[in-house]
C-alpha positions in Angstrom: 4.2 -0.4 18.7 2.4 2.9 19.2 -1.2 3.5 18.3 -2.5 6.8 17.0 -5.9 8.5 17.0 -8.3 7.2 14.4 -8.1 8.9 11.0 -10.8 11.2 9.8 -13.5 9.4 7.8 -12.7 11.7 4.9 -9.0 11.0 5.0 -7.6 9.5 1.7 -7.1 5.7 2.1 -3.9 4.3 0.8 -3.1 0.5 0.8 0.6 -0.3 0.5 1.7 -3.8 -0.5 5.2 -4.2 0.8 6.5 -7.6 2.0 9.2 -6.0 4.2 8.1 -3.8 7.2 9.1 -2.9 10.7 10.4 -4.5 13.0 12.9 -5.4 10.3 15.6 -2.7 10.6 17.7 -3.2 7.5 17.1 -3.4 3.7 13.8 -2.2 2.3 11.7 -2.3 5.5 12.9 1.1 7.0 11.9 2.9 3.8 8.4 1.3 3.5 7.9 1.9 7.2 9.1 5.5 7.0 6.9 6.2 4.0 3.8 4.7 5.6 4.3 6.7 8.8 4.9 9.9 6.9 1.7 9.5 5.0 -0.2 9.1 8.3 1.4 12.3 9.5 0.2 13.9 6.2 -3.4 13.0 7.2 -3.9 9.8 5.3 -5.4 6.5 6.4 -2.7 3.9 5.6 -2.9 0.1 5.5 0.2 -1.9 4.8 0.0 -5.5 3.7 3.2 -7.2 4.7 4.8 -10.5 5.3 6.0 -11.9 8.7 9.4 -10.3 9.7 12.3 -12.5 8.6 15.1 -10.3 7.2 18.1 -10.4 7.2 18.3 -13.7 9.2 15.9 -15.4 6.6 14.0 -16.9 9.6 10.6 -15.9 10.8 10.9 -13.8 13.9 10.0 -15.6 17.1 7.0 -13.6 18.0 5.4 -14.2 14.6 5.9 -18.0 14.3 2.9 -20.3 13.9 0.6 -17.6 12.6 -0.9 -17.5 9.1 -2.0 -13.8 9.5 -1.8 -11.1 12.1 -3.2 -7.6 12.3 -1.3 -4.8 14.1 -1.5 -1.1 14.7 1.9 0.7 14.6 2.4 4.5 14.8 -1.0 5.1 13.2 -0.5 2.5 10.4 -2.7 -0.6 10.1 -0.4 -3.5 9.4 -1.9 -6.7 8.1 0.6 -9.5 7.8 0.4 -12.8 6.0 2.8 -15.7 6.3 5.3 -16.5 3.6 7.5 -19.6 3.3 11.0 -18.7 4.3 14.0 -20.9 3.6 17.6 -19.8 4.3 18.8 -21.8 1.3 18.7 -19.5 -1.8 17.6 -20.9 -5.1 15.1 -20.0 -7.8 12.7 -22.6 -6.5 12.9 -21.4 -2.9 12.4 -17.8 -4.1 9.4 -18.9 -6.1 7.9 -20.6 -3.1 8.6 -17.5 -1.0 6.8 -15.2 -3.4 3.9 -17.7 -4.2 3.0 -18.3 -0.5 2.9 -14.6 0.3 0.8 -14.0 -2.8 -1.7 -16.8 -2.1 -2.0 -16.0 1.6 -2.4 -12.3 0.9 -5.3 -12.7 -1.5 -7.5 -12.3 1.6 -6.3 -8.7 1.7 -8.4 -8.0 -1.3 -11.4 -8.0 1.0 -10.1 -5.1 3.1 -11.7 -1.7 3.1 -11.7 -0.1 -0.4 -8.7 2.3 -0.7 -8.5 5.4 -2.9 -5.2 4.4 -4.3 -2.7 1.5 -4.1 1.1 1.3 -3.9 3.2 -1.8 -4.4 6.8 -2.0 -3.3 9.0 -4.1 -5.5 11.3 -6.3 -5.6 8.6 -8.5 -4.2 6.9 -9.9 -7.3 3.9 -10.7 -5.1 3.6 -7.1 -4.0 3.5 -5.8 -7.5 0.9 -8.4 -8.6 -1.3 -7.7 -5.5 -1.1 -4.0 -6.2 -2.5 -4.5 -9.7 -5.1 -7.0 -8.6 -6.3 -4.7 -5.8 -6.5 -1.7 -8.1 -8.5 -3.7 -10.6 -10.9 -5.0 -7.9 -11.6 -1.6 -6.4 -11.2 0.3 -9.7 -8.6 2.7 -8.3 -5.2 3.7 -9.7 -2.0 2.2 -8.4 1.7 2.9 -8.4 4.8 0.8 -8.0 8.0 1.7 -6.1 11.0 -0.2 -7.4 13.6 -0.6 -4.6 15.4 -3.4 -6.5 14.8 -5.2 -9.8 14.0 -8.9 -9.3 14.1 -9.7 -13.1 17.8 -9.0 -13.5 18.5 -10.4 -10.0 18.1 -14.0 -11.2 21.0 -13.8 -13.6 23.1 -11.2 -11.7 22.9 -12.5 -8.1 24.3 -16.0 -8.8 21.2 -17.8 -7.3 20.8 -21.4 -8.4 18.4 -21.7 -11.4 18.4 -18.0 -11.8 18.4 -17.8 -15.6 15.0 -19.2 -16.2 13.6 -17.5 -13.1 14.9 -14.2 -14.4 12.8 -14.4 -17.6 9.7 -15.2 -15.6 10.3 -12.5 -13.1 10.9 -9.9 -15.9 7.6 -10.8 -17.5 5.7 -10.5 -14.2 7.5 -7.2 -13.3 6.7 -5.8 -16.7 3.0 -6.8 -16.5 2.7 -5.2 -13.0 4.5 -2.0 -14.1 2.7 -1.5 -17.4 -0.7 -1.2 -15.6 0.6 1.3 -13.1 -0.4 5.0 -13.3 3.0 6.0 -12.0 6.3 4.1 -11.4 8.9 5.3 -9.0 12.6 4.1 -9.0 15.2 4.7 -6.3 17.9 4.6 -9.0 17.9 6.1 -12.5 19.8 3.0 -13.6 16.5 1.1 -13.3 14.8 3.1 -16.1 16.2 1.2 -19.2 14.9 -2.1 -17.8 11.4 -0.8 -17.2 11.3 1.0 -20.5 12.4 -2.2 -22.2 9.5 -3.9 -20.5 7.1 -1.5 -22.1 6.7 1.2 -19.4 6.3 4.7 -20.8 9.3 6.9 -19.9 7.1 9.8 -18.8 5.4 7.7 -16.2 8.7 6.8 -14.5 9.9 9.1 -11.6 13.2 9.1 -9.8 12.5 9.0 -6.0 15.8 8.2 -4.3 16.0 6.8 -0.8 17.0 8.8 2.3 19.4 8.1 5.1 17.3 6.6 7.8 20.1 6.7 10.4 21.3 9.9 12.2 24.9 11.2 12.2 27.3 9.6 14.7 27.1 11.0 18.2 29.7 9.2 20.3 33.4 9.9 20.3 35.1 7.7 17.8 37.9 6.7 20.2 35.3 5.6 22.8 33.5 3.4 20.4 36.7 1.8 19.1 37.7 0.9 22.6 34.3 -0.6 23.3 34.6 -2.7 20.1 38.2 -3.8 20.9 39.7 -2.0 18.0 43.1 -0.5 18.7 44.3 2.8 17.3 47.1 0.9 15.5 44.7 -1.2 13.5 43.1 -0.2 10.3 39.5 -1.5 10.4 37.6 -2.2 7.1 33.9 -2.8 8.0 31.1 -4.3 5.9 27.7 -3.7 7.5 24.4 -5.3 6.4 23.1 -8.3 4.6 25.4 -11.2 3.9 23.7 -12.7 0.8 24.7 -14.1 -2.5 24.8 -10.9 -4.5 27.2 -9.3 -2.0 29.9 -11.7 -2.9 31.6 -11.3 0.5 33.9 -14.2 -0.2 36.1 -11.7 -1.9 36.5 -9.8 1.4 37.6 -13.0 3.1 40.1 -13.7 0.3 41.5 -10.2 0.6 41.9 -10.8 4.4 43.8 -14.0 3.7 46.3 -12.1 1.6 46.4 -9.3 4.1 47.2 -11.7 7.0 50.7 -12.0 5.6 51.2 -8.6 3.9 49.3 -6.1 6.1 49.1 -7.5 9.7 47.6 -4.2 11.1 44.5 -4.5 8.8 41.4 -6.0 10.4 38.2 -7.0 8.5 34.9 -6.9 10.3 31.6 -8.3 8.8 28.7 -6.9 10.7 25.1 -8.2 10.3 23.5 -11.4 9.2 22.2 -13.2 6.1 22.0 -16.6 4.5 25.7 -16.7 3.6 27.0 -15.9 7.0 27.6 -19.5 8.0 29.5 -20.2 4.8 31.6 -17.1 5.3 32.4 -18.0 8.9 33.7 -21.4 7.6 35.7 -19.7 4.9 37.3 -17.3 7.4 38.0 -20.0 10.0 41.6 -19.6 11.3 42.1 -16.1 10.0 43.2 -13.8 12.8 42.2 -10.6 11.0 38.6 -11.4 10.3 35.8 -10.9 12.9 32.0 -11.3 12.7 29.8 -8.9 14.6 26.0 -9.2 15.1 23.8 -6.4 13.9 24.0 -3.5 16.3 21.1 -1.6 18.0 19.8 1.4 16.0 21.1 3.9 18.6 24.7 2.7 18.3 24.8 1.6 14.6 26.0 5.0 13.2 28.7 5.2 15.8 30.0 1.7 14.9 30.2 2.8 11.2 32.0 6.0 12.2 34.5 4.0 14.3 35.8 2.1 11.3 38.5 3.4 9.0 37.0 2.2 5.7 33.4 1.1 4.9 33.1 -1.7 2.4 30.5 -2.4 -0.3 30.9 -5.6 -2.3 29.0 -7.2 -5.1 29.5 -10.1 -7.4 31.0 -9.0 -10.8 27.7 -9.9 -12.5 25.6 -7.4 -10.5 25.1 -4.4 -12.7 21.7 -2.8 -12.4 19.6 -5.0 -10.2 20.0 -3.0 -7.0 21.4 0.0 -5.3 22.7 -1.0 -1.8 20.7 0.9 0.8 23.7 0.8 3.1 25.3 3.6 1.1 23.0 6.2 2.6 24.1 5.2 6.1 27.8 4.9 5.0 27.8 8.5 3.7 26.1 9.8 6.7 28.7 8.2 9.0 31.5 10.3 7.5 33.9 7.5 6.6 35.4 6.8 3.2 33.9 3.9 1.1 35.7 1.3 -0.9 33.4 -0.5 -3.3 34.4 -3.8 -5.0 31.8 -3.7 -7.8 31.5 -3.6 -11.5 32.6 -0.1 -12.6 29.5 0.3 -14.8 27.1 -0.7 -12.1 24.5 1.5 -10.5 26.5 1.3 -7.2 29.7 2.6 -8.8 27.9 5.4 -10.5 26.2 6.5 -7.2 29.5 6.5 -5.3 31.2 8.5 -8.1 28.2 11.0 -8.0 28.6 11.4 -4.2 32.4 11.6 -4.4 32.5 9.6 -1.1 34.7 6.6 -2.1 36.7 4.7 -4.6 35.8 1.7 -6.8 37.8 -1.4 -7.2 36.9 -4.2 -9.7 34.7 -6.9 -8.3 35.8 -10.4 -7.5 39.5 -9.3 -7.5 40.6 -9.6 -3.8 44.1 -8.1 -4.4 42.5 -5.0 -6.0 40.1 -4.7 -3.1 43.0 -5.0 -0.6 45.0 -2.4 -2.6 42.2 0.1 -2.5 41.8 -0.3 1.2 45.5 0.2 1.8 45.6 3.2 -0.5 43.2 5.0 1.9 44.9 3.7 5.0 48.2 5.1 3.8 46.7 8.4 2.5 44.8 10.0 5.3 44.2 13.3 3.5 42.5 11.5 0.6 40.5 9.4 3.1 39.4 12.5 5.0 38.4 14.3 1.7 36.3 11.4 0.6 34.7 11.0 4.0 33.8 14.7 4.0 32.5 14.6 0.5 30.2 11.6 1.2 28.8 13.3 4.4 28.2 16.6 2.5 26.4 14.7 -0.2 24.2 12.9 2.4 23.4 16.2 4.0 22.4 17.8 0.6 20.7 14.9 -1.1 19.8 12.1 1.4 17.7 13.9 3.9 14.5 12.3 4.9 12.4 15.4 4.5 13.0 16.1 0.8 12.8 12.4 -0.1 9.6 11.9 1.7 8.2 15.0 0.2 8.9 13.5 -3.3 7.1 10.3 -2.3 4.1 12.4 -1.0 3.9 14.1 -4.4 4.0 10.6 -6.0 1.1 9.4 -3.8 -0.8 12.6 -4.4 -0.5 12.0 -8.2 -2.1 8.6 -7.7 -5.0 10.2 -5.7 -5.4 12.8 -8.5 -5.6 9.9 -11.0 -8.4 8.4 -8.8 -10.4 11.6 -9.1 -9.9 11.9 -12.8 -10.1 8.4 -14.2 -10.4 5.6 -11.6 -9.3 2.1 -12.6 -5.9 0.7 -13.8 -5.1 0.4 -17.4 -2.1 -1.0 -19.3 -0.2 1.6 -21.1 2.9 0.5 -23.0 5.8 2.4 -24.5 5.4 3.3 -28.2 7.9 0.7 -29.4 5.8 -2.0 -27.8 2.5 -1.0 -29.4 
């Protein structure tokens, strides 16, 4: 961690409630971290209220165990952490305990120095609730940044007990969002859900994420040799979280078919998550499936570039609950993407917009295998898709324009503070 000089006493104070933060390197944490550090560079005094690092392993990091709270200084950001109950088993009950313990332990953060504006990062329900509570306590405006939708996740992700939990989560998300001065979404597909929950359309802004990894720098052949991938093999790589919503069993089933039909095809699952042990058991005995631990940040883009095809998979029920953050890294890596997802999903629409890959129906392993082999056998098409994805990343996924949009979003909250401090609930006309 790196400390910075103290902020000016007149610097605008921003408090961000975001459960995931550095040193987590995947998922939402890199974006919350990047935003907080950017706001510090813009001259703001930033405090982040976060949980203890746990993702994607779903286990509290060793250096943070046994602590109920911890205060840090990282790159000019004050980080105040509170413990949450983490359980690798995924169910609605365990998710509720995870959120509730973070919320209850973080209530102490309401005694921190008064901010000028507050930002909550969702899908943590607790972060949204804390943002509204803090804004009311200090009579300042707040905004919410939706990285995922937790309401639809209960039904779409396949989590045990998700139906009832989904209804509760939707009510809480709606309550948090209706009181916000502004609401930011990383995907336009989130808008209908928020509007249905009573959020005025004019208060919703599209603020897409950026690619937080650089372009590959090492020669592709060198990296393949280091990883033990031969030039004769076609490598299909999935990188990132191995959770329920990813539905990665369909990759293992595709590998089972390919073991007999396409012996030169190799599947690699890189990363961690609560479903990795189950996937390892499912893939036991398959010669064409390998598991790779998460790679260091300086070599991660080169590993992506070394593959022939990059995989995105989701359960067929996943429609609009999330937009995989891995896609920003995939496109930057310059390799074609194969997505086994519902064709009407936010993920499918994003890939089609970028032109960087092809979509196969979710939960149909033969179709996933067919899409991979189509690109393996048609190198001109694979190269065209790879180039299109990388061009899209260069034009639309740069950190500078994305962070500039978020700066304007935060500036609008500070403007609200100067005009009319204090949160208020404003619902859409059809809910009045």
